[in-house]
C-alpha positions as CSV (number, residue, x, y, z in Angstrom):
1,X,-11.0,9.3,-62.5
2,X,-14.7,8.8,-62.9
3,X,-16.5,11.6,-60.9
4,X,-19.4,9.2,-60.1
5,X,-17.0,6.6,-58.7
6,X,-15.3,9.2,-56.6
7,X,-18.6,10.4,-55.1
8,X,-19.5,6.8,-54.2
9,X,-16.0,6.3,-52.6
10,X,-16.4,9.4,-50.5
11,X,-19.9,8.4,-49.5
12,X,-18.6,5.0,-48.5
13,X,-15.8,6.4,-46.3
14,X,-18.3,8.7,-44.6
15,X,-20.7,5.8,-44.0
16,X,-17.9,3.8,-42.3
17,X,-16.9,6.7,-40.1
18,X,-20.5,7.2,-39.0
19,X,-20.8,3.5,-38.3
20,X,-17.6,3.5,-36.2
21,X,-18.7,6.5,-34.2
22,X,-22.0,4.8,-33.6
23,X,-20.3,1.7,-32.4
24,X,-18.4,3.6,-29.8
25,X,-21.6,4.8,-28.1
26,X,-23.0,1.3,-27.9
27,X,-20.5,0.3,-25.0
28,X,-21.9,0.9,-21.5
29,X,-20.3,3.7,-19.6
30,X,-18.6,2.8,-16.2
31,X,-18.2,4.9,-13.2
32,X,-14.6,6.1,-12.7
33,X,-13.0,4.4,-9.6
34,X,-12.5,6.7,-6.6
35,X,-8.9,6.7,-5.5
36,X,-7.7,6.5,-1.9
37,X,-4.4,6.4,-0.1
38,X,-3.0,5.8,3.4
39,X,-0.2,7.7,5.0
40,X,0.5,5.7,8.2
41,X,1.9,8.8,9.9
42,X,4.0,8.1,12.9
43,X,4.1,10.5,15.8
44,X,7.6,11.0,17.0
45,X,8.5,11.6,20.7
46,X,11.6,11.8,22.8
47,X,15.0,13.4,22.3
48,X,17.2,12.8,19.3
49,X,19.7,10.0,19.7
50,X,23.3,11.0,20.3
51,X,24.5,8.0,18.2
52,X,22.7,6.8,15.1
53,X,23.1,3.5,13.2
54,X,22.4,2.9,9.5
55,X,19.7,0.5,8.7
56,X,19.1,-0.8,5.2
57,X,15.8,-2.1,3.9
58,X,16.1,-5.7,2.8
59,X,13.8,-7.2,0.2
60,X,10.6,-8.0,1.9
61,X,7.2,-9.3,0.5
62,X,3.6,-8.2,0.5
63,X,0.7,-10.6,0.5
64,X,-0.2,-11.1,-3.1
65,X,-4.0,-10.7,-3.0
66,X,-3.6,-7.2,-1.4
67,X,-0.5,-6.0,-3.0
68,X,-2.2,-4.3,-6.0
69,X,-4.4,-1.2,-6.2
70,X,-7.7,-3.0,-5.2
71,X,-8.9,-2.9,-1.6
72,X,-9.2,-6.4,-0.3
73,X,-12.0,-7.5,1.9
74,X,-12.7,-10.9,3.6
75,X,-16.0,-12.4,4.6
76,X,-15.5,-15.8,6.2
77,X,-13.8,-17.9,3.5
78,X,-14.8,-15.4,0.7
79,X,-12.4,-12.9,-0.7
80,X,-13.5,-9.8,-2.7
81,X,-12.5,-6.3,-3.6
82,X,-14.4,-3.1,-3.0
83,X,-16.2,-2.1,-6.2
84,X,-15.4,1.3,-7.9
85,X,-12.7,2.1,-5.3
86,X,-8.9,1.7,-5.6
87,X,-5.7,2.7,-3.9
88,X,-4.1,5.6,-5.7
89,X,-1.0,3.3,-6.1
90,X,-0.5,-0.3,-5.4
91,X,-0.8,-1.0,-1.6
92,X,2.7,-2.3,-1.6
93,X,4.1,0.9,-3.0
94,X,2.0,3.1,-0.5
95,X,3.3,1.0,2.3
96,X,7.0,1.4,1.2
97,X,6.4,5.1,1.0
98,X,4.9,5.2,4.5
99,X,7.9,3.3,5.9
100,X,10.3,5.7,4.3
101,X,8.4,8.7,5.8
102,X,8.2,7.1,9.2
103,X,12.0,6.6,9.4
104,X,12.7,10.0,7.8
105,X,10.9,11.6,10.7
106,X,12.5,9.4,13.3
107,X,15.1,10.9,15.6
108,X,16.0,7.7,17.3
109,X,19.0,5.5,17.0
110,X,17.9,4.0,13.7
111,X,18.5,5.9,10.4
112,X,17.2,4.3,7.3
113,X,19.9,4.2,4.5
114,X,18.4,4.9,1.1
115,X,19.2,2.5,-1.7
116,X,22.4,3.6,-3.5
117,X,23.5,5.7,-0.6
118,X,27.2,5.1,0.1
119,X,26.6,5.3,3.9
120,X,27.4,2.1,5.9
121,X,24.4,0.0,7.1
122,X,24.9,-1.5,10.5
123,X,21.7,-3.4,10.3
124,X,19.2,-4.7,7.8
125,X,15.5,-4.5,8.2
126,X,13.1,-6.9,6.4
127,X,9.4,-6.2,6.5
128,X,7.0,-8.9,5.2
129,X,3.3,-7.8,5.1
130,X,1.5,-11.0,5.7
131,X,-2.1,-9.5,6.1
132,X,-3.6,-6.4,4.8
133,X,-7.4,-6.6,4.6
134,X,-10.8,-5.5,5.8
135,X,-12.6,-8.3,7.6
136,X,-16.4,-8.4,7.7
137,X,-16.6,-10.4,10.9
138,X,-19.9,-9.0,11.9
139,X,-21.9,-9.4,8.7
140,X,-21.8,-7.7,5.3
141,X,-23.6,-4.5,6.5
142,X,-21.6,-3.9,9.7
143,X,-18.4,-1.9,9.8
144,X,-15.5,-4.2,9.0
145,X,-12.3,-4.6,11.1
146,X,-9.1,-3.8,9.3
147,X,-6.3,-6.2,10.0
148,X,-2.6,-5.6,9.2
149,X,0.2,-8.1,10.1
150,X,3.9,-7.3,9.4
151,X,6.7,-9.8,10.1
152,X,9.8,-7.8,11.2
153,X,13.3,-9.2,11.0
154,X,16.4,-7.1,12.0
155,X,19.8,-8.5,11.3
156,X,23.1,-7.1,12.5
157,X,25.5,-6.6,9.6
158,X,28.7,-7.3,11.5
159,X,28.0,-11.0,12.3
160,X,24.6,-11.6,10.5
161,X,23.0,-12.2,13.9
162,X,19.2,-11.9,14.0
163,X,18.5,-9.4,16.8
164,X,14.8,-9.0,16.3
165,X,12.2,-11.4,14.8
166,X,8.6,-10.5,15.6
167,X,5.2,-10.2,13.9
168,X,3.5,-6.9,14.7
169,X,-0.3,-6.9,14.3
170,X,-2.9,-4.2,14.3
171,X,-6.6,-4.4,14.2
172,X,-8.8,-1.3,13.8
173,X,-12.6,-1.3,13.5
174,X,-13.9,1.1,10.8
175,X,-16.2,3.8,12.1
176,X,-18.8,2.9,9.5
177,X,-19.3,0.6,6.5
178,X,-18.2,3.2,4.1
179,X,-15.1,3.2,1.9
180,X,-13.8,6.4,3.4
181,X,-14.2,5.0,7.0
182,X,-12.5,1.7,5.9
183,X,-9.6,3.7,4.4
184,X,-9.2,5.6,7.6
185,X,-9.0,2.3,9.5
186,X,-6.3,1.1,7.2
187,X,-4.4,4.4,7.8
188,X,-4.6,4.0,11.5
189,X,-3.6,0.3,11.5
190,X,-0.5,1.1,9.3
191,X,0.4,3.9,11.6
192,X,0.1,1.6,14.6
193,X,2.4,-1.1,13.0
194,X,4.9,1.4,11.7
195,X,5.1,3.2,15.1
196,X,6.1,-0.1,16.7
197,X,8.4,-1.0,13.8
198,X,10.4,2.2,14.2
199,X,10.5,1.7,18.0
200,X,11.7,-1.9,17.6
201,X,14.4,-0.8,15.2
202,X,15.5,2.1,17.4
203,X,15.9,-0.4,20.3
204,X,17.9,-2.8,18.2
205,X,20.2,0.0,16.9
206,X,20.7,1.5,20.4
207,X,21.7,-1.8,21.9
């Protein structure tokens, strides 16, 4: 092989590598998104039920615009997402996890039957999250109001009778127009709705 040609070839490879590395630095750097979550913890009270009924989660739904990992806001007819802030997992996943925790801590008549569990389910519980958003109803600089609406349907397995069909709503004003305060309001609203959901399911199972 011609030594001169080899030198030119090596020099050409080195030049391409330098050019590529230079191109990488041209792209603007973006701030990493801050990740948040809500737990929706439910405070349990009262004695444990003597008789417990199995309740299976039916396939529910989650409003599409809010189901992902972006935090949905509404200002009048305008819909937007909070910049540089996301849920640690999709909101629909975090909500399902909160539901599971709420019933796991529940000592009432309703016991949530896990998927694949061989235990008999006496009831089915369908939860449709119809609203999950921060509403700027007092202007863009004021603290928004978090609104969560969940449609709850409980069906008795024995005769397929609908024993509960209600929409539970919670509205919580954020303490400030900061993401951390808005997330705290989401957490409180979810907790409120799930507390009533567990209570509603306990009543249905006990009756």
